[in-house]
N, C-alpha and C positions, 0 to 999 in steps of 0.2 A: 971393508964391510961397513964402516962408518959412513962412507960416502953414499952407499946404497940406502941407508936409513934416512939420511938427509934428503936424498932425492925423492924418497917415497913420502916425505912429509912427516916422518916420525922422529921424535927426540930419542936420545940414547935409552931412556927409561921405557920406551915403547909407547909413549903418549903421542897423540896426533898434534901436530903444530897447526895452530890457527893463525893465518896471516891477518893483519889488520885490514879492514875493509873501509874504503872511502867512498862515500856517496856525496854528490854535490847537488844541493837543492837550488833550483833556478826560479827566482820570483816567488811570490806568495799567492795562494789562492784560497778563497773561503770554502770552496768545494774540494774535499779531500780526494775525489776521483780525478781531479784535474791538476794534481801536483806534478810539476815538471822537475824531474830528477835524473841525474846521470849516475847509474849504479856502478859503472866500470869506466872511470875516466881514462885510465891507461889504455884500455881497448879503443876508446873513442879517438884518442890521439893517434894510435897506430893506424886506425882506419882512415883518418884524415890524411896521414902521410901517404898511405897507399893510393887514396883517391887523387892526390896531387901528382903522383908518379903516373898513374893511368891517364890523367887529364893531359899530361905532356905527350904521352904516346898517341892519344887521340887527335892531337893537333898537328900531327905529321901531315905533310902535303898529301900523300896518298897512303891510306891505311891498307896494309896487306889483307887480302880476302880472309885469311885464317884468323886474323886478329879480332875481327868483330864478334864472332861467337865466343871466343875466349874472354873478351872484355865484358860481354853480356853476362856470362857465368860469374865472372868476378864481381860485377855490379850486383847481381842477385845475392851472392854470398856476403858481400859487405853490407848490403841493406839488411839482410837477416841478422848479421852480427850487431849492427846498430840497434835494431829493434829489441834485441836481447839485452842491450847495454843501458837502456833508458826506461823511464817510467811508462806506464800504459798511455798516458796522455801524449807524451812525445812520440811514442811508437805509432799512435793513431795519426798524428800529424805527418809522420814520415811515410806511412802507407798511403795517405792522401796525396803526397807529393810524388811518389814513385809508383808507377803502375807496374804491378808484377803479373807474371803469367800470361804475357801476350802470346797470342797464337802465332803470329808471324814474327820472324826475326827482324829486329829494327835495322834501319839503314845506318850507315856511319854517322850521318847528320843527327838522326834521332838519338843515337847512342851518345853523341857529344852533348846533346841537350840534357839527357838524363844524368850523365856524369856531372855536368856543370851545375845542375839543380841540386844534386846530392852533395857535391863539393861545397856549394854556397851554404846549404843548410847546416852541414857538419862544421864548416868554418865558423858560422855564427854561434853554434853550440859550443865549440871550443873556446871562442872568445868570452862568451858568458860564463863558461865553466872556470876559466882562468881568472876572470874578474871576481867571481865568488870566492875562489881559493885565496886570492890576494886580500880581499876584505876580511876573510876569516883569520888569515895569518896576522894581519894588522891588529885585529881585536885581541888575539892571543898575546902578541908582543906588548900591547898596551897593558893588558891585565897582568902579565908577568912582571912588567916594569913597575907597576904599582905595588906588587906584593913583595918585591925584593927589599931587604933592609938596607939602609944607607950605611956604608962602611967608610972608614978612613977619616972620620971626623972625631 
């Protein structure tokens, strides 16, 4: 029964468990409506890995006919997840990059271009996100190093 409570997000006392949330701010903007932020870094990393796998499949010599519609659905789902994982400014940039709701099914070559575009955009986002996390961890390490008392003297 304890495992059920843990899985449901409840502590033994019946209180809900709130997991820590990490958001990564990318760059600085004077205009608050153009703040670039990743609200779900773990999800972005998972999407990036899925895009890498799909990109490898897309670069097969001959793509099976049934693969293109499945990969298009996957692209749409991943794009939607990315939009929900970032700030409105980044989501707008993403919508500008990826055209959604096309009437005709894309060809394998068009699908390759869309995946490559999304993979490149997401890769750049991951690099910037990891850079910001590294800078923040260095600041924390420096600040904790300064506040520790000297011992052994």
